[in-house]
N, C-alpha and C positions, 0 to 999 in steps of 0.2 A: 955553314950555319944552316940549320933547318928552320923553316918558317912555321911549320905546324907539326906538333908531336902528339902522338897518342900514347899516354902513359897508362898502362893497365896496372891498377894498384888494388890490393886487398887489405892493406894496413899492416902487412907483415914487415919484418926487418928488411927482407930482400926488396920489397917494393919501395921502402924508404931509400935504400941504397940506389935503386934504379932512378928514383926522383933526383937524388944528389948527383948522379952521373949525368943527367940531362943538363946540369949547369955548365958542363964542360963544352957543350956545343950549341948553345943558344945565344941570342943577343936580344936587344930591346924590341926587336920586331917579331920575335918568336912567340907563338901562342901554344901553350900546353893544355891539352884536354886530358883530364884525369878520368879514366873510366873505371868504375867499380861495378863488378857484376855480382848481383845478389842471386845466389844459387836457388834454383827452383824449389828444392826441398826446404831450404831455410825460409823462403818466401811463404810457402804454404804453412809452415809451423808458426810463423809470425802472425799470419792472418788468424789462425785458430786461437792463438793466445793473446791477440790484441796488442802485439808489440809494435813499436815504431821502428821498423827495420832500417829505414833510410837514416833516421837520427843515429842509430847505433853504428851504421856503416860510416857515416860522416865523422863520428868520434874516432873511428879507427884511422881515418885519413887526416886527422887534425895535425899530426906532425909534418906531413907532406905539405899541407896548405900553409902552415906556419913557415916552413922552409921557403916556399915560393914567395910568400908575402915579405919575408925578411930580405929576399934577394930581388924584390921588385919584378918577379916573373908574372907575365900575364897568363892567367889560367882560368879554366872553368871545370866544373865537376859534373859528370853525368853518371846517373845510376841506371843500370839496365838489369832486368830480370832474365835469367837464362842459364845456359851451360857456359862456364867461363871461356873455354877456348873458342867455341862457336860464336859467342857473342863478341869477343874481341876481334876475331877475324871479320865478322860481318861489319862491325863498326869501322874497322880499318879499310876494308875494301869498298864500302859504301861512302866513306868520308873523303875529305880532301887533306889527307895527312901525308907527310913525307917519310915518316918512320914510326915504328911501334917500339916502345921501350918497356921492358918488364923484368921482374926478378926471375931468377931460375927456379926458385921454390917459393910457394905461397904459404898461407896459413894451414893448408891441408897437405903437408909434405908426405905423409904416409900414403894417402890416396894417390898422390902423384907418382910415387915409386911403384905402386901396384898397377896403375892403369896408364902410365905415361904422363909426363908433366904437361901442364897447360902451355908453358913456354915453348916446348918442342913441337907441340901440335900447332901452335900459332905460327911458328917459324916455317913449318911445312906448307901451310895453306894460305898465308898472307901474300898479297900481290905487291907489297912494298917491303923495304928492308926492315929487319927486326933486330934489335939489340937486346940480348939477354945478359943481364947483369948478375954476377955472383955476389 
């Protein structure tokens, strides 16, 4: 059982499946940190248009939060601005986590195919185990 899990989630179906997968290897002492990375370009657009980007991102994570609440999982949510793979790796390497869990494709699957997926970049650079969920 892991004590501290970093779940990188963007609100996609794959990130929800990754959240469900964590239920297979946690117990009542496990804490899950849900990390949502707000991409720099999106962050700039939101500021220009006065959008509440954190509220929008929180809505995308609502199914994961509901899942964890229904299963009595201790969790917290962190929003960071940045480049997804770099931000996840930095959070994992700087934090006190036992494992990173993330989906194999996020909301921007086309960009992932063109430039390499976030999950594979994280797996290459993280200092802790990475579980990529299909």
